[in-house]
Each structure stands twice: as structure tokens, then as C-alpha cells.
Backbone as CSV, one residue per row, in Angstrom:
resi,resn,N_x,N_y,N_z,CA_x,CA_y,CA_z,C_x,C_y,C_z
1,MET,-51.299,-13.072,2.524,-51.029,-11.897,3.027,-49.619,-11.896,3.635
2,LYS,-48.889,-11.027,3.238,-47.554,-10.894,3.943,-47.403,-9.984,4.866
3,ASN,-47.635,-10.406,6.139,-47.496,-9.446,7.219,-46.172,-8.866,7.437
4,LEU,-45.882,-7.762,7.324,-44.672,-7.117,7.828,-44.940,-6.743,9.449
5,ILE,-46.008,-6.438,9.871,-46.421,-6.165,11.108,-47.512,-7.216,11.383
6,TYR,-47.244,-7.619,12.833,-48.132,-8.641,13.265,-48.051,-8.850,14.710
7,PRO,-48.946,-9.310,15.368,-48.915,-9.461,16.859,-48.225,-10.566,17.497
8,CYS,-47.725,-10.412,18.678,-46.894,-11.431,19.472,-47.912,-11.496,20.814
9,LEU,-48.221,-12.803,21.050,-49.227,-13.076,22.139,-48.229,-13.919,23.311
10,THR,-48.157,-13.520,24.411,-47.309,-14.343,25.603,-48.454,-15.265,26.184
11,ILE,-48.385,-16.439,25.977,-49.207,-17.391,26.541,-48.332,-18.628,27.234
12,ARG,-47.797,-18.358,28.351,-46.705,-18.956,29.082,-47.062,-20.567,29.400
13,GLY,-46.318,-21.286,28.647,-46.221,-22.763,28.966,-47.521,-23.473,28.106
14,LYS,-48.357,-22.691,27.447,-49.352,-23.261,26.612,-49.364,-22.935,25.109
15,ILE,-48.076,-22.576,24.412,-48.532,-22.007,23.101,-48.782,-23.134,22.198
16,ALA,-48.495,-24.524,22.390,-48.737,-25.434,21.588,-50.349,-25.834,21.586
17,GLU,-50.640,-25.756,22.746,-52.260,-26.014,22.950,-52.990,-24.711,22.233
18,ALA,-52.693,-23.687,22.746,-53.243,-22.165,22.218,-53.253,-22.124,20.556
19,SER,-52.025,-22.650,19.930,-52.096,-22.408,18.495,-53.103,-23.438,17.891
20,ASP,-53.051,-24.646,18.428,-54.233,-25.676,18.093,-55.740,-25.116,18.171
21,PHE,-55.784,-24.612,19.259,-57.094,-24.115,19.713,-57.555,-22.889,18.777
22,TYR,-56.723,-21.918,18.333,-56.924,-20.851,17.545,-57.192,-21.305,16.099
23,ILE,-56.332,-22.445,15.524,-56.558,-23.044,14.299,-57.839,-23.633,14.390
24,GLN,-58.127,-24.302,15.367,-59.564,-25.072,15.219,-60.654,-24.056,15.328
25,THR,-60.519,-22.991,16.338,-61.589,-21.999,16.477,-62.137,-21.155,15.222
26,PHE,-60.936,-20.749,14.442,-61.031,-19.945,13.198,-61.013,-20.593,11.875
27,GLY,-60.484,-21.770,11.921,-60.284,-22.329,10.632,-59.161,-21.673,9.695
28,GLU,-59.048,-22.241,8.565,-58.207,-21.707,7.707,-56.682,-21.172,8.287
29,GLY,-56.246,-22.085,8.995,-55.076,-21.807,9.775,-53.983,-22.822,9.560
30,LYS,-52.795,-22.607,9.824,-51.576,-23.602,10.048,-50.739,-22.958,10.790
31,ILE,-49.688,-23.829,11.248,-48.521,-23.628,11.863,-47.378,-23.298,10.907
32,SER,-46.778,-22.427,10.828,-45.732,-22.050,9.849,-44.351,-22.027,10.412
33,GLN,-44.315,-21.908,11.837,-42.972,-22.177,12.563,-43.132,-22.778,13.771
34,THR,-42.189,-23.607,14.382,-42.449,-24.117,15.682,-41.126,-24.216,16.279
35,SER,-41.158,-23.989,17.679,-39.934,-24.220,18.469,-40.501,-24.250,19.935
36,PRO,-39.756,-24.716,20.872,-40.150,-24.898,22.298,-40.411,-23.465,22.778
37,PHE,-39.837,-22.433,22.305,-39.968,-20.974,22.773,-41.075,-20.148,21.966
38,VAL,-41.293,-20.328,20.659,-41.934,-19.522,19.779,-42.850,-20.389,18.990
39,ILE,-44.164,-20.290,18.602,-44.915,-20.887,17.521,-45.470,-19.881,16.722
40,GLN,-45.325,-19.811,15.454,-45.847,-18.787,14.566,-47.010,-19.778,13.745
41,ILE,-48.199,-18.768,13.756,-49.247,-19.448,13.106,-49.797,-18.626,12.162
42,GLU,-50.620,-19.003,11.072,-51.258,-18.176,10.180,-52.838,-18.596,10.275
43,LEU,-53.659,-17.375,10.349,-54.902,-17.540,10.499,-55.627,-16.656,9.251
44,SER,-56.100,-17.312,8.501,-56.656,-16.646,7.314,-55.704,-15.728,6.440
45,GLY,-54.330,-16.492,6.453,-53.212,-15.713,5.802,-52.505,-14.805,6.682
46,GLN,-52.992,-14.516,7.967,-52.243,-13.376,8.824,-51.571,-14.132,9.784
47,LYS,-50.362,-13.561,9.947,-49.261,-14.366,10.963,-49.431,-13.646,12.497
48,PHE,-49.523,-14.631,13.277,-49.558,-14.542,14.795,-48.367,-15.092,15.423
49,MET,-47.532,-14.534,16.314,-46.538,-15.128,16.859,-46.939,-15.347,18.413
50,LEU,-46.737,-16.660,18.991,-47.186,-17.054,20.327,-45.912,-17.245,20.924
51,LEU,-45.664,-16.767,22.131,-44.344,-16.723,22.960,-44.668,-17.434,24.182
52,ASN,-43.751,-18.439,24.419,-43.873,-19.449,25.599,-43.246,-18.743,26.975
53,ASP,-42.507,-17.761,26.719,-41.819,-17.410,27.910,-41.278,-15.886,27.687
54,GLY,-41.073,-15.065,28.638,-40.581,-13.662,28.401,-41.100,-12.776,29.472
55,PRO,-42.203,-11.925,28.744,-42.769,-10.966,29.691,-43.592,-11.856,30.906
56,THR,-43.370,-10.996,31.789,-44.229,-11.686,33.121,-45.535,-11.233,33.359
57,SER,-46.054,-10.144,32.420,-47.375,-9.749,32.372,-48.362,-10.802,31.743
58,SER,-49.540,-10.695,31.791,-50.577,-11.487,31.116,-51.346,-10.631,30.229
59,PRO,-51.881,-11.130,29.030,-52.781,-10.346,28.283,-54.005,-9.747,28.983
60,ASN,-54.563,-8.589,28.509,-55.781,-7.874,29.078,-56.376,-7.310,28.009
61,PRO,-57.770,-6.755,27.899,-58.465,-6.196,26.823,-57.966,-4.899,26.339
62,SER,-56.939,-4.161,26.694,-56.391,-3.207,26.102,-56.061,-3.377,24.880
63,ILE,-55.467,-4.390,24.539,-55.331,-4.947,23.098,-56.210,-6.026,22.804
64,SER,-57.295,-6.004,21.991,-58.055,-7.189,21.628,-57.883,-7.230,20.127
65,PHE,-58.782,-8.256,19.697,-58.718,-8.442,18.226,-60.127,-8.435,17.529
66,MET,-60.277,-7.513,16.640,-61.507,-7.196,15.971,-61.591,-8.306,14.730
67,VAL,-62.522,-9.327,14.815,-62.640,-10.541,14.036,-63.680,-10.082,13.127
68,ILE,-63.381,-9.842,11.652,-64.623,-9.380,10.797,-65.114,-10.794,10.236
69,CYS,-66.393,-10.893,10.589,-67.128,-11.855,10.207,-68.291,-11.599,8.944
70,GLU,-68.478,-12.517,8.138,-69.491,-12.341,7.043,-70.868,-12.592,7.196
71,SER,-71.126,-13.451,8.254,-72.560,-13.686,8.714,-72.573,-13.931,10.075
72,GLU,-74.127,-13.884,10.563,-74.191,-14.099,12.002,-73.894,-15.397,12.637
73,GLU,-73.834,-16.334,11.598,-73.632,-17.832,11.632,-72.100,-17.953,12.178
74,GLU,-71.315,-17.201,11.285,-69.875,-17.299,11.457,-69.599,-16.707,12.887
75,THR,-70.034,-15.542,13.085,-69.920,-14.805,14.427,-70.199,-15.527,15.619
76,GLU,-71.338,-16.109,15.635,-71.863,-17.205,16.598,-70.854,-18.222,16.736
77,ARG,-70.314,-19.004,15.728,-69.510,-20.014,15.739,-68.173,-19.760,16.413
78,TYR,-67.628,-18.542,16.176,-66.484,-18.292,16.715,-66.560,-17.787,18.445
79,TRP,-67.756,-17.167,18.527,-68.139,-16.837,19.853,-68.117,-18.021,20.673
80,ASN,-68.825,-18.953,20.367,-69.030,-20.162,21.086,-67.689,-21.065,21.479
81,LYS,-67.029,-20.926,20.516,-65.777,-21.587,20.631,-64.782,-20.859,21.660
82,LEU,-64.928,-19.578,21.431,-63.914,-18.753,22.236,-64.529,-18.482,23.759
83,MET,-65.661,-18.870,23.936,-66.342,-18.705,25.152,-65.956,-20.070,26.014
84,GLU,-65.292,-21.040,25.435,-64.941,-22.437,26.176,-64.018,-22.107,27.125
85,GLY,-64.309,-21.972,28.495,-63.188,-21.627,29.360,-63.026,-20.098,29.507
86,GLY,-63.641,-19.433,28.591,-63.480,-17.801,28.631,-64.728,-17.101,29.390
87,SER,-64.530,-15.836,28.948,-65.640,-14.895,29.700,-66.180,-13.968,28.811
88,ALA,-67.409,-13.516,28.798,-67.973,-12.368,28.091,-67.704,-10.947,28.598
89,LEU,-67.114,-9.989,27.848,-66.904,-8.880,28.250,-68.125,-7.868,27.585
90,MET,-68.635,-8.191,26.649,-69.805,-7.435,26.107,-70.601,-8.820,25.435
91,ALA,-71.788,-9.029,25.916,-72.600,-10.025,25.412,-72.866,-10.061,23.941
92,LEU,-73.020,-11.239,23.293,-73.265,-11.473,21.899,-74.673,-11.067,21.735
93,ASP,-74.707,-9.873,21.108,-76.228,-9.418,20.790,-76.209,-8.624,19.592
94,SER,-77.336,-8.029,19.183,-77.451,-7.107,18.131,-77.180,-5.706,18.698
95,TYR,-76.606,-5.053,18.052,-76.035,-3.470,18.429,-76.299,-2.482,17.320
96,ASP,-76.141,-1.263,17.573,-76.318,-0.264,16.576,-75.305,-0.433,15.360
97,TRP,-74.044,-1.074,15.646,-73.268,-0.949,14.838,-73.056,-2.384,14.237
98,SER,-73.749,-3.309,14.514,-73.422,-4.704,14.030,-74.831,-5.525,14.479
99,PRO,-75.206,-6.277,13.471,-76.387,-7.266,13.670,-75.924,-8.346,14.722
100,LYS,-74.704,-8.648,14.951,-74.320,-9.566,15.814,-72.972,-9.457,16.090
101,TYR,-72.726,-8.969,17.501,-71.475,-8.752,17.835,-71.279,-8.969,19.432
102,GLY,-70.007,-9.321,19.802,-69.810,-9.757,21.077,-68.371,-9.576,21.283
103,TRP,-67.786,-9.378,22.532,-66.564,-9.083,22.924,-66.193,-10.410,24.205
104,VAL,-65.230,-10.992,23.863,-65.020,-12.227,24.638,-63.603,-12.315,25.154
105,GLN,-63.165,-12.639,26.329,-61.745,-12.885,26.647,-61.630,-14.506,26.888
106,ASP,-60.844,-14.889,26.201,-60.646,-16.576,25.835,-59.945,-17.146,27.294
107,LYS,-59.749,-18.581,27.120,-59.280,-19.085,28.339,-57.805,-18.851,28.446
108,TYR,-57.042,-18.084,27.460,-55.730,-17.733,27.645,-55.504,-16.300,28.084
109,GLY,-56.662,-15.636,28.179,-56.681,-14.188,28.443,-56.558,-13.182,27.298
110,VAL,-56.662,-13.679,26.161,-56.618,-12.918,24.962,-58.061,-12.737,24.716
111,SER,-58.365,-11.197,24.174,-59.750,-10.664,23.947,-59.777,-10.521,22.241
112,TRP,-61.157,-11.023,22.030,-61.607,-10.774,20.544,-62.793,-10.414,20.661
113,GLN,-63.027,-9.374,19.440,-64.194,-8.713,19.326,-64.778,-9.388,17.966
114,VAL,-65.857,-10.161,17.939,-66.473,-10.858,17.015,-67.413,-10.035,16.344
115,TYR,-67.334,-9.638,15.097,-68.251,-8.641,14.582,-68.710,-8.882,13.137
116,THR,-69.995,-8.985,13.115,-70.690,-9.126,11.745,-70.813,-7.965,10.951
117,GLY,-69.958,-7.687,9.771,-70.077,-6.541,9.185,-69.630,-6.752,7.679
118,ASP,-69.502,-5.633,7.004,-69.073,-5.603,5.489,-67.500,-5.650,5.278
119,LYS,-67.293,-6.909,4.733,-65.778,-7.224,4.542,-65.223,-6.408,3.539
120,SER,-65.908,-5.694,2.662,-65.241,-4.846,1.881,-64.761,-3.684,2.428
121,GLN,-65.306,-3.284,3.516,-65.018,-2.010,4.232,-63.585,-2.319,5.118
122,THR,-63.409,-3.687,5.446,-62.244,-4.263,6.366,-61.909,-5.418,5.828
123,PRO,-61.168,-5.620,4.608,-60.802,-6.813,4.119,-59.880,-7.853,4.996
124,GLN,-59.154,-7.276,5.994,-58.388,-7.915,6.795,-59.056,-8.554,7.768
125,LYS,-58.987,-9.746,8.111,-59.963,-10.604,9.034,-59.865,-10.289,10.488
126,PHE,-58.559,-9.962,10.970,-58.148,-9.925,12.419,-57.449,-8.509,12.553
127,CYS,-58.117,-7.582,13.088,-57.480,-6.141,13.331,-57.180,-6.066,14.817
128,PRO,-55.904,-5.743,15.334,-55.641,-5.190,16.754,-56.411,-3.949,16.859
129,THR,-57.096,-3.997,18.112,-57.629,-2.702,18.427,-57.096,-2.242,20.031
130,LEU,-56.687,-1.099,19.846,-55.887,-0.572,21.167,-56.969,0.386,21.646
131,MET,-57.108,0.011,23.114,-57.873,0.709,23.892,-56.847,1.652,24.861
132,PHE,-57.366,2.838,24.701,-56.634,4.017,25.391,-57.254,4.194,26.847
133,THR,-56.863,3.765,27.960,-57.519,3.731,29.231,-56.475,4.606,30.129
134,GLY,-57.227,4.885,31.395,-56.582,5.442,32.445,-55.736,6.617,32.210
135,ASP,-54.502,6.699,32.311,-53.724,8.163,31.935,-53.729,8.214,30.407
136,ASN,-53.861,7.270,29.645,-53.819,7.386,28.349,-55.132,7.541,27.667
137,ALA,-56.170,7.530,28.398,-57.481,7.825,27.826,-57.513,9.461,27.080
138,GLY,-57.846,9.498,26.047,-57.875,10.617,25.172,-56.629,10.794,24.195
139,LYS,-55.928,9.617,24.262,-54.677,9.759,23.450,-54.825,9.074,22.071
140,ALA,-55.934,8.414,21.886,-55.915,7.501,20.855,-55.699,8.216,19.534
141,GLU,-56.362,9.376,19.163,-56.159,10.062,18.038,-54.774,10.599,17.652
142,LYS,-54.139,10.870,18.851,-52.750,11.379,18.875,-51.840,10.293,18.377
143,ALA,-52.109,8.872,18.956,-51.253,7.800,18.632,-51.628,7.328,17.251
144,VAL,-52.825,7.492,16.708,-53.024,7.081,15.367,-52.210,7.992,14.237
145,HIS,-52.268,9.310,14.601,-51.582,10.181,13.776,-49.876,9.923,13.846
146,PHE,-49.440,9.530,14.981,-48.085,9.382,15.252,-47.701,7.909,14.473
147,TYR,-48.555,6.876,14.597,-48.093,5.763,13.963,-48.058,5.912,12.077
148,THR,-49.138,6.700,11.783,-49.393,6.749,10.434,-48.415,7.811,9.889
149,ASP,-48.050,8.618,10.530,-46.802,9.393,10.026,-45.536,8.562,10.111
150,LEU,-45.168,7.750,11.054,-44.031,7.053,11.191,-43.965,6.037,10.057
151,PHE,-44.905,5.209,9.980,-44.909,4.125,8.961,-45.170,4.354,7.394
152,PRO,-44.707,3.742,6.636,-45.057,4.018,5.367,-46.180,3.120,5.021
153,GLN,-46.730,3.301,3.697,-48.030,2.674,3.327,-49.201,2.566,4.412
154,SER,-49.298,3.936,4.751,-50.285,4.310,5.958,-51.151,5.375,5.755
155,ASN,-52.547,5.136,6.431,-53.282,6.024,6.026,-54.460,5.774,7.139
156,ILE,-55.204,6.911,7.501,-56.321,7.155,8.469,-57.601,6.818,7.852
157,GLN,-58.245,5.718,8.072,-59.342,5.375,7.192,-60.738,5.842,7.878
158,GLY,-60.727,6.416,9.196,-61.691,6.925,9.765,-61.712,7.061,11.115
159,VAL,-62.102,8.333,11.716,-62.290,8.379,13.285,-63.643,9.076,13.667
160,LEU,-64.052,8.215,14.605,-65.575,8.257,15.019,-65.512,8.961,16.638
161,LYS,-65.844,10.077,16.729,-65.869,10.481,18.316,-67.067,9.940,18.966
162,TYR,-67.176,10.067,20.366,-68.226,9.764,21.116,-69.381,10.825,20.977
163,SER,-70.484,10.569,20.930,-71.774,11.507,20.718,-72.267,11.695,22.206
164,LYS,-73.390,12.489,22.285,-73.931,12.992,23.499,-74.625,11.850,24.137
165,GLU,-75.007,10.932,23.317,-75.946,9.667,23.747,-74.794,8.724,24.369
166,ASP,-73.554,8.896,24.181,-72.610,7.933,24.675,-72.224,8.021,26.071
167,ASP,-71.919,7.320,26.907,-71.321,7.629,28.285,-70.078,7.729,28.301
168,ASP,-69.333,8.793,27.610,-68.071,9.093,27.465,-67.610,10.407,27.022
169,ASN,-66.680,10.881,27.118,-66.135,12.320,26.719,-66.318,12.368,25.208
170,GLU,-66.945,13.359,24.781,-67.393,13.737,23.357,-66.118,13.980,22.611
171,GLU,-65.034,14.439,23.114,-63.635,14.704,22.492,-62.922,13.348,22.309
172,PHE,-63.287,12.141,22.833,-62.485,11.026,22.712,-63.005,10.242,21.625
173,VAL,-62.038,9.428,21.142,-62.409,8.672,19.971,-63.307,7.274,20.319
174,LYS,-64.262,7.190,19.852,-65.089,5.936,19.865,-64.577,4.789,19.232
175,HIS,-64.242,5.038,17.816,-63.568,4.185,17.099,-62.835,4.580,15.967
176,ALA,-61.463,4.331,15.735,-60.660,4.614,14.638,-60.217,3.668,14.071
177,GLN,-60.012,3.725,12.623,-59.440,2.597,11.848,-58.251,3.305,11.038
178,PHE,-57.233,2.654,10.931,-56.016,3.011,10.358,-55.255,2.086,9.814
179,LYS,-54.212,2.452,8.830,-53.662,1.471,8.290,-51.887,1.793,8.304
180,ILE,-51.116,0.903,8.663,-49.698,1.286,8.855,-48.922,-0.093,8.054
181,LYS,-48.130,0.234,7.282,-47.545,-0.718,6.351,-48.349,-1.867,5.754
182,ASP,-49.626,-1.210,5.310,-50.739,-1.888,4.844,-51.399,-3.015,5.802
183,PHE,-50.977,-2.705,7.128,-51.719,-3.520,8.106,-52.799,-2.706,8.700
184,VAL,-53.940,-3.384,8.920,-55.321,-2.407,9.455,-55.246,-2.799,10.886
185,ALA,-55.129,-1.406,11.759,-55.561,-1.700,12.967,-56.667,-0.620,13.576
186,MET,-56.947,-0.792,14.848,-57.854,0.047,15.219,-57.637,0.557,16.458
187,ALA,-58.462,1.755,17.012,-58.157,2.254,18.177,-59.459,3.071,18.647
188,MET,-59.229,3.125,19.913,-60.575,3.647,20.732,-60.137,4.363,22.105
189,ASP,-60.721,5.397,22.766,-60.555,5.632,23.883,-61.651,5.247,24.934
190,SER,-61.342,5.189,26.217,-62.384,4.819,27.307,-61.860,5.483,28.558
191,SER,-62.880,6.293,29.190,-62.591,6.991,30.355,-63.225,6.103,31.613
192,ALA,-63.533,4.982,31.297,-64.194,3.839,32.405,-62.908,3.586,33.266
193,ASN,-63.121,3.273,34.452,-62.039,2.693,35.340,-61.902,1.259,35.188
194,HIS,-61.243,0.899,34.139,-61.027,-0.754,33.683,-59.975,-1.338,34.532
195,GLY,-59.095,-0.784,35.090,-58.073,-1.376,35.894,-56.908,-1.966,35.308
196,PHE,-56.812,-1.813,34.001,-55.823,-2.233,33.296,-55.346,-1.292,32.249
197,GLY,-54.178,-1.537,31.379,-53.535,-0.660,30.488,-52.605,-1.658,29.667
198,PHE,-51.977,-0.947,28.886,-50.998,-1.792,27.960,-49.988,-2.494,28.878
199,THR,-49.743,-3.595,28.370,-48.511,-4.213,28.774,-47.679,-5.099,27.743
200,ASP,-46.581,-5.787,28.258,-45.786,-6.512,27.092,-46.153,-7.743,26.629
201,ALA,-47.462,-8.121,27.478,-47.876,-9.399,27.060,-48.338,-9.577,25.521
202,ILE,-48.818,-8.352,25.071,-49.369,-8.558,23.582,-48.198,-7.360,23.211
203,SER,-47.383,-7.598,22.050,-46.877,-6.839,21.417,-46.874,-6.591,19.957
204,LEU,-46.502,-5.638,19.305,-46.536,-5.854,17.735,-45.247,-5.809,17.034
205,VAL,-44.776,-6.939,16.333,-43.679,-7.203,15.774,-43.503,-6.462,14.430
206,VAL,-42.553,-5.943,14.001,-42.257,-5.088,12.856,-41.085,-5.801,12.203
207,GLU,-41.211,-6.539,10.962,-39.894,-7.080,10.324,-39.376,-5.962,9.281
208,CYS,-38.289,-5.729,9.423,-37.614,-4.493,8.698,-36.724,-5.082,7.791
209,GLU,-36.488,-4.550,6.669,-35.796,-4.647,5.448,-34.151,-4.661,5.899
210,ASN,-34.056,-3.746,6.438,-32.565,-3.142,6.461,-32.312,-2.460,7.883
211,GLN,-31.197,-2.147,8.308,-30.644,-1.481,9.361,-31.388,-0.126,9.548
212,GLU,-31.307,0.498,8.196,-31.827,1.732,8.300,-33.270,1.970,8.751
213,GLU,-34.121,0.970,8.300,-35.446,0.782,8.898,-35.494,0.684,10.389
214,ILE,-34.665,-0.138,10.777,-34.613,-0.771,12.241,-34.276,0.770,13.072
215,ASP,-33.251,1.401,12.622,-32.709,2.702,13.238,-33.889,3.721,13.164
216,LYS,-34.680,3.904,12.269,-35.817,4.777,12.211,-36.859,4.485,13.082
217,TYR,-37.514,3.179,12.991,-38.536,2.920,13.853,-38.021,2.927,15.348
218,TRP,-36.857,2.423,15.778,-36.593,2.416,17.044,-36.357,3.781,17.572
219,GLY,-35.681,4.667,16.932,-35.418,5.886,17.368,-36.573,6.576,17.737
220,GLN,-37.710,6.793,16.608,-39.001,7.350,16.703,-39.795,6.938,17.890
221,LEU,-39.802,5.640,17.885,-40.930,4.956,18.813,-40.304,4.998,20.369
222,THR,-39.001,5.110,20.549,-38.571,5.281,22.095,-38.282,6.702,22.302
223,ALA,-38.406,7.631,21.457,-38.466,9.113,21.759,-39.562,9.708,22.436
224,ASN,-39.347,10.638,23.255,-40.622,11.413,23.897,-41.316,10.515,24.860
225,GLY,-40.679,9.950,25.554,-41.386,9.091,26.532,-41.303,7.378,26.415
226,GLY,-40.917,7.168,25.081,-40.684,5.403,24.876,-39.470,5.073,25.703
227,LYS,-39.456,3.824,25.670,-38.323,3.217,26.503,-37.395,1.766,25.725
228,GLU,-36.360,2.020,25.533,-35.813,0.852,25.330,-35.976,-0.435,26.294
229,VAL,-36.160,-1.617,25.753,-36.273,-2.908,26.752,-34.983,-3.757,26.574
230,ALA,-35.114,-4.714,25.672,-34.022,-5.573,25.394,-34.429,-6.460,24.208
231,CYS,-33.375,-7.056,23.537,-33.535,-7.994,22.368,-34.618,-7.559,21.419
232,GLY,-34.464,-6.204,20.971,-35.361,-5.665,20.050,-36.763,-5.232,20.322
233,TRP,-36.826,-5.319,21.665,-38.108,-4.794,22.503,-37.948,-3.578,22.827
234,LEU,-39.159,-2.786,22.745,-39.348,-1.331,23.272,-40.662,-1.024,23.614
235,THR,-40.947,0.014,24.391,-42.458,0.611,24.704,-42.321,1.996,23.982
236,ASP,-43.541,2.279,23.413,-43.418,3.658,22.860,-44.108,4.673,23.682
237,PRO,-44.236,5.908,23.452,-44.595,6.768,24.243,-46.083,6.444,24.961
238,PHE,-46.907,5.800,24.438,-48.297,5.365,24.966,-48.154,4.126,25.727
239,GLY,-46.889,3.521,25.876,-46.719,2.217,26.833,-47.020,1.050,26.024
240,ILE,-47.379,1.128,24.693,-47.413,-0.210,23.794,-46.175,-0.677,23.380
241,SER,-46.127,-2.044,23.508,-44.747,-2.816,23.287,-44.716,-3.071,21.661
242,TRP,-43.359,-2.897,21.211,-43.234,-3.372,19.897,-41.976,-4.112,19.889
243,GLN,-41.794,-5.107,18.981,-40.622,-5.618,18.683,-39.982,-5.307,17.202
244,ILE,-38.947,-4.512,17.163,-38.315,-4.048,15.795,-37.328,-5.059,15.606
245,ILE,-37.459,-6.017,14.540,-36.571,-6.930,14.199,-36.351,-6.927,12.608
246,PRO,-35.101,-7.691,12.342,-34.950,-7.781,10.871,-35.797,-8.915,10.095
247,LYS,-35.969,-8.761,8.958,-36.889,-9.810,8.432,-36.321,-11.088,8.229
248,ALA,-34.924,-11.244,8.401,-34.317,-12.434,8.237,-33.797,-12.881,9.668
249,LEU,-34.495,-12.467,10.715,-34.142,-12.914,12.167,-34.318,-14.440,12.233
250,SER,-35.536,-14.885,11.925,-36.029,-16.358,12.094,-35.067,-17.255,11.439
251,LYS,-34.618,-16.987,10.282,-33.741,-17.654,9.310,-32.243,-17.546,10.077
252,LEU,-31.934,-16.615,10.710,-30.579,-16.527,11.534,-30.625,-17.366,12.497
253,VAL,-31.732,-17.296,13.554,-31.655,-18.203,14.667,-31.911,-19.304,14.427
254,SER,-32.932,-20.042,13.455,-32.850,-21.224,13.088,-31.806,-21.992,12.337
255,ASP,-30.737,-21.386,12.141,-29.599,-21.716,11.224,-28.759,-22.972,12.353
256,PRO,-28.568,-24.110,11.786,-28.193,-25.348,12.634,-26.764,-25.061,13.133
257,VAL,-25.897,-24.342,12.237,-24.628,-24.179,12.724,-24.271,-22.848,13.527
258,ARG,-24.940,-21.744,13.324,-24.669,-20.533,14.077,-25.875,-19.970,15.005
259,GLY,-26.878,-20.711,14.893,-28.053,-20.396,15.482,-27.995,-19.842,17.006
260,GLN,-27.120,-20.705,17.803,-26.954,-20.362,19.122,-26.205,-19.129,19.191
261,ARG,-25.095,-19.089,18.344,-24.296,-17.693,18.435,-25.010,-16.483,18.191
262,VAL,-26.015,-16.695,17.246,-26.787,-15.601,16.842,-27.618,-15.306,17.942
263,MET,-28.435,-16.077,18.694,-29.120,-15.907,19.948,-28.190,-15.334,21.175
264,GLY,-27.286,-15.654,21.236,-26.359,-15.182,22.113,-25.872,-13.828,21.992
265,ALA,-25.673,-13.517,20.654,-25.448,-12.110,20.371,-26.680,-11.162,20.565
266,LEU,-27.861,-11.625,20.333,-29.149,-10.968,20.431,-29.483,-10.722,21.738
267,MET,-29.129,-11.730,22.647,-29.550,-11.456,24.099,-28.671,-10.318,24.630
268,LYS,-27.638,-9.780,24.177,-26.857,-8.864,24.719,-27.251,-7.438,24.282
269,MET,-28.184,-7.376,23.131,-28.492,-6.221,22.491,-29.807,-5.646,22.960
270,LYS,-29.933,-4.454,22.801,-31.392,-3.620,22.942,-31.852,-3.462,21.642
271,LYS,-31.370,-2.495,20.880,-31.658,-2.193,19.546,-31.000,-3.480,18.649
272,LEU,-31.501,-4.011,17.606,-30.872,-5.175,17.043,-30.060,-4.632,15.841
273,ILE,-28.926,-5.132,15.790,-27.902,-4.698,14.605,-27.661,-5.863,13.780
274,ILE,-28.106,-5.763,12.508,-28.142,-6.787,11.730,-26.673,-7.595,11.281
275,ALA,-25.779,-6.451,11.150,-24.324,-6.893,10.791,-23.913,-7.551,11.933
276,ASP,-24.042,-7.505,13.267,-23.475,-8.229,14.484,-24.108,-9.346,14.454
277,LEU,-25.395,-9.542,14.196,-26.260,-10.959,14.243,-25.563,-11.809,12.996
278,GLU,-25.479,-11.319,11.788,-24.934,-11.908,10.720,-23.723,-12.557,10.739
279,ASN,-22.899,-11.616,11.716,-21.408,-11.931,11.788,-21.193,-12.955,13.030
280,ALA,-22.165,-13.336,13.812,-22.112,-14.058,14.801,-21.535,-15.235,14.737
């Protein structure tokens, strides 16, 4: 699977340890790129970036990862590993939507929802799940439409609202599944007082083929309440952090001759300009 969108997890000072932990926990993994500052791993063919420094915030459950498991035994195996030094947010149990499901925050603060279900419905094993809370509660459906309108190869695969039996607003989204650039993500609203919201500790990276793509995504994600940050980072109108980068960035910064010059140029930018990076 060639992800052009993938998550970045800030795990300060422990990315080497964390990358080994995730590969051992989920299996079918490998380290695809390593440096003192960034490690990229692949889990079941999906890319994850682990960042050693940068954002001062810590991960929280506003962005978790749904893990699609094909058997209860697989679900329990992941749960037991993730609970080592972690904590349960929802107990591993049988629920209406799954014979075996649990929500766990691991020892690095990253949250995972291990779910026994039909893989044919969600062939992607790891799906980021965006939980809209606080001032954002009730905005999940608007966000899903915003993202699927912005990115190509996108569609909304389903939106389920809360029912009368649920302890939440019936106009709010209980679960939504959507695809952007062939990457499956999920969203939900929660009106409970969680005490957390979206931060830059977990961001979504978008690799772009050309400057036109960067300009388009940057412009629309920073409009109407979004904000430019630095070095290709931004926050969108819902407070979710994105990194809009050229597809060739890793090759440019790892170049033994001009890598440092590329990094120097990048550090001075907000929106990344491919020509200026290539000419550094």
C-alpha cells in the first residue's frame, strides 16, 4: 500500500523504542527510514512517521487508530501488548458493534481501538479516527464533507447518527467512514466533557506530486479559520494538524551533499516551495 496520506506521531525522545514496540505488537512491520529526528515505519504496508521532537503537546484520544482485526484472538493479542504500561479507555469486551472490541491508550499516549470485524468492509488495517469534542462537537459531518470535497479519490462510505438509546445528541455522528486519496479515515462526535481536543502531537502528512497540489491543499486547509504554522505544518478550521509536503522531500533532505542546505531553506518556510528546496 502506497500511502500518500499517513499519520505522524510525536513521541519525544523515544521514537526508536516506540517503533520497535509497534512492530513487535502488530507484526508485519519494518523500519523504512531512520534518523535521530524521524523514523518511518510500515505496519501491514501502511506508513507511520514517528517524530522525536517538535510539537510540545502530547498525543490524546481525540485522534485514535481503529485496528481492524479478523479474529477475537488477534484482537486480544494486540490488546494485551498495548496494555503493557498503557490504560483502558473502554474495556475489552463484546459490544453491539463487535464481538470483541476495546479502546486503549498505550504507554506513549497513542490511542488504539482494537476491533474484531469484517475486513472486506474496511480492508485498510489502521484507520485514524477523529473525535470531535468540546467546541468541535457536532462538526464531524461537516469535516467529512470538507475533506472529501478537497481531496481526490475520495468518498463518504457511511454516516451513522446517535440513536435515542445512545447517551448523546441524536444530530451528532456516532461513526462515519470516509476515504481521501484512497486512505480510509473515520470520524465521530462526542458531547461528553473529555477535557481534550485536537493537538499537533498527531498530524496527518500529505505527500504532494507538485507545487500545484501543495498550493491547493495549503490554501483550502488554512482558509476559514485554519492557520499556517511552519515548515509545511498547518492547522485546519477544526484544529487538526496537517503536514503538506512534496513527495520528494525525504530524498532531498537525506541528500549527503545538500541535505543540510535543504533543511536550512525548509526551516525558513511556512508553505513549502519545491523549487526553492530543490535549488538550495
